[in-house]
RODO-2510 file (C-alpha; in nm, 4 decimals, decimal comma):
residues 178
     n   res          X          Y          Z
     1     m    15,2172    13,9221    23,2848
     2     t    15,0462    13,6035    23,4021
     3     e    14,6761    13,6401    23,4755
     4     a    14,5668    13,5371    23,8251
     5     r    14,3093    13,2577    23,8198
     6     a    14,1995    12,9391    23,9900
     7     t    14,0866    12,6209    23,8139
     8     a    13,9516    12,2880    23,9325
     9     t    13,9842    11,9489    23,7671
    10     t    13,7658    11,6554    23,8632
    11     f    13,9148    11,3099    23,8201
    12     d    13,8637    10,9531    23,9324
    13     g    14,1099    10,7892    24,1662
    14     q    14,1595    10,4325    24,2718
    15     r    14,2134    10,3447    24,6389
    16     i    14,3769    10,0095    24,7072
    17     r    14,3061     9,8372    25,0392
    18     i    14,4988     9,5207    25,1247
    19     t    14,3941     9,3255    25,4320
    20     t    14,6338     9,0652    25,5636
    21     p    14,6486     8,8329    25,8627
    22     r    15,0134     8,9334    25,9018
    23     s    15,0681     9,1481    26,2072
    24     f    15,1269     9,5218    26,1931
    25     d    15,4804     9,4606    26,3230
    26     d    15,5549     9,1968    26,0586
    27     v    15,4286     9,4084    25,7688
    28     l    15,6126     9,7146    25,8963
    29     a    15,9357     9,5162    25,9373
    30     q    15,9021     9,3874    25,5801
    31     l    15,8361     9,7365    25,4450
    32     r    16,1365     9,8775    25,6287
    33     q    16,3552     9,5968    25,4956
    34     l    16,2407     9,6569    25,1368
    35     i    16,2438    10,0381    25,1418
    36     g    16,5786    10,2059    25,1798
    37     t    16,6412    10,4978    25,4099
    38     a    16,6958    10,8501    25,2879
    39     a    16,8620    11,1551    25,4248
    40     i    16,7618    11,4217    25,1740
    41     e    16,9338    11,6906    25,3782
    42     q    17,2616    11,5005    25,3287
    43     y    17,2350    11,4929    24,9473
    44     p    17,4146    11,8244    24,8826
    45     g    17,7151    11,7214    25,0960
    46     a    17,7282    11,3737    24,9463
    47     m    17,7132    11,5146    24,5937
    48     q    17,9923    11,7605    24,6737
    49     q    18,2085    11,4709    24,7930
    50     l    18,1454    11,3062    24,4566
    51     g    18,2549    11,6192    24,2727
    52     g    17,9518    11,8480    24,2612
    53     g    17,5807    11,8688    24,2016
    54     s    17,5638    11,6942    23,8665
    55     q    17,2879    11,4606    23,7525
    56     e    17,5320    11,1699    23,7625
    57     n    17,6375    11,2430    24,1212
    58     f    17,2760    11,2938    24,2322
    59     e    17,1752    10,9581    24,0841
    60     t    17,4747    10,7892    24,2488
    61     v    17,3657    10,9214    24,5886
    62     v    17,0013    10,8240    24,5276
    63     r    17,0928    10,4694    24,4191
    64     s    17,3021    10,4285    24,7347
    65     q    16,9906    10,4951    24,9447
    66     l    16,7466    10,2651    24,7613
    67     g    16,6198     9,9447    24,9152
    68     p    16,5573     9,6222    24,7232
    69     s    16,2185     9,7624    24,6141
    70     q    16,3974    10,0533    24,4403
    71     f    16,2289    10,2922    24,6842
    72     m    16,3651    10,4975    24,9714
    73     l    16,1845    10,6165    25,2814
    74     f    16,1429    10,9939    25,3077
    75     h    15,9189    11,0338    25,6102
    76     e    15,6953    10,8567    25,8598
    77     i    15,3939    11,0058    26,0347
    78     n    15,3010    10,8043    26,3419
    79     h    14,9346    10,8801    26,4133
    80     s    14,9564    10,6316    26,7019
    81     q    15,1363    10,8961    26,9053
    82     w    14,8229    11,1095    26,9390
    83     l    14,5264    10,8809    26,8666
    84     p    14,5164    10,7363    27,2222
    85     v    14,4052    11,0812    27,3434
    86     y    14,0784    11,0039    27,1624
    87     g    14,0599    10,6450    27,2834
    88     v    14,1971    10,4848    26,9664
    89     t    14,4520    10,2193    27,0557
    90     q    14,5132    10,0754    26,7069
    91     r    14,8468    10,1635    26,5559
    92     v    14,8342    10,3788    26,2430
    93     l    15,1463    10,4748    26,0485
    94     r    15,1775    10,6753    25,7274
    95     l    15,4885    10,6053    25,5197
    96     i    15,6068    10,8436    25,2486
    97     f    15,8574    10,6919    25,0095
    98     g    15,9654    10,6983    24,6491
    99     n    16,2539    10,7267    24,4101
   100     p    16,3526    11,0675    24,2668
   101     i    16,4848    10,9031    23,9504
   102     i    16,1459    10,7389    23,8877
   103     a    15,9664    11,0624    23,9815
   104     f    16,1630    11,2468    23,7160
   105     t    16,0303    11,0134    23,4447
   106     m    15,6926    11,1795    23,5070
   107     m    15,7971    11,5266    23,6217
   108     r    16,0114    11,5930    23,3161
   109     d    15,6880    11,6141    23,1149
   110     d    15,4668    11,7732    23,3824
   111     l    15,6109    11,9211    23,7002
   112     t    15,2714    11,8970    23,8720
   113     a    15,3192    11,5171    23,8797
   114     g    15,5355    11,6013    24,1829
   115     l    15,2146    11,6417    24,3828
   116     f    15,1882    11,2613    24,3925
   117     a    15,5555    11,1696    24,3979
   118     p    15,6649    11,0369    24,6390
   119     v    15,3876    10,7898    24,7135
   120     e    15,2182    10,7339    25,0478
   121     v    15,0753    10,4291    25,2215
   122     l    14,8838    10,3987    25,5449
   123     l    14,9388    10,0950    25,7656
   124     v    14,6466    10,0320    26,0039
   125     e    14,6455     9,7704    26,2771
   126     h    14,3172     9,5807    26,3129
   127     d    14,1391     9,6631    26,6370
   128     n    14,1757     9,3049    26,7613
   129     e    14,5464     9,3033    26,6618
   130     d    14,4591     9,0192    26,4233
   131     g    14,6394     9,1461    26,1163
   132     c    14,6472     9,4833    25,9490
   133     t    14,5408     9,6760    25,6419
   134     v    14,7569     9,8710    25,3980
   135     v    14,5822    10,1533    25,2117
   136     y    14,7117    10,3675    24,9255
   137     d    14,5913    10,5539    24,6212
   138     l    14,7085    10,4078    24,2920
   139     p    14,9682    10,6534    24,1569
   140     s    14,8656    10,6314    23,7907
   141     a    14,5124    10,7542    23,8649
   142     l    14,6558    11,0590    24,0406
   143     v    14,9662    11,1419    23,8374
   144     a    14,8015    11,1171    23,4948
   145     a    14,4718    11,2836    23,5928
   146     e    14,5405    11,5923    23,3824
   147     d    14,8026    11,4552    23,1438
   148     p    14,7358    11,1065    23,0011
   149     s    15,0819    11,1051    22,8384
   150     l    15,2193    11,0349    23,1888
   151     l    15,0251    10,7085    23,2122
   152     p    15,3022    10,4696    23,0947
   153     a    15,5549    10,5993    23,3508
   154     a    15,2888    10,6157    23,6224
   155     r    15,1815    10,2570    23,5551
   156     e    15,5418    10,1445    23,6007
   157     l    15,5280    10,3120    23,9410
   158     d    15,1995    10,1273    24,0115
   159     t    15,3704     9,7978    23,9322
   160     k    15,6664     9,8672    24,1640
   161     l    15,4392     9,9839    24,4451
   162     n    15,2055     9,6860    24,4110
   163     a    15,5025     9,4467    24,4134
   164     l    15,6370     9,6089    24,7313
   165     i    15,3020     9,5876    24,9099
   166     s    15,2474     9,2298    24,7916
   167     s    15,5878     9,1288    24,9294
   168     a    15,5219     9,2972    25,2621
   169     t    15,1667     9,1651    25,3105
   170     g    15,1839     8,8261    25,1394
   171     v    14,8767     8,9180    24,9337
   172     p    14,9207     8,8555    24,5581
   173     m    14,8349     9,1615    24,3514
   174     h    14,8229     9,2803    23,9960
   175     t    14,7991     9,6291    23,8576
   176     p    14,4471     9,6999    23,7320
   177     e    14,4373     9,8089    23,3698
   178     e    14,1983    10,0740    23,2509
***
């Protein structure tokens, strides 16, 4: 029988903040163009049409949903829908996206890596509508916090995410090395 217990792990993270003169609308349009759309609830039906729920069929369905960035959008949270109640007129949008095939490269060794896959970014319009900021936590700092063996796969995810954000914002980036 498993013993009931709670543990806590302290780790360092790395928050990336990219400020760009590009408008909120322009950056969002670029992100949407580069990130594919997903319909997770449609995966079982699509896999059945391909002949069943095999790994090969799952990956075929996933690849069909990926955008040029090799990511797919899973969910959007539009904070702008409720912030005006508190007098905040800036637009704020949280995007949740990823790639299950990439996620598996980390989760196969440690299922808890799924806590940080997919990734999330926050797009914040500047209060004067003069550009926007994109904020996200670097995946490698989160995914490999308890298991350093996940670092190579997580750094590949960092590279793909940084390239996506650089393309959308026009701000050159490189992945920081530890």
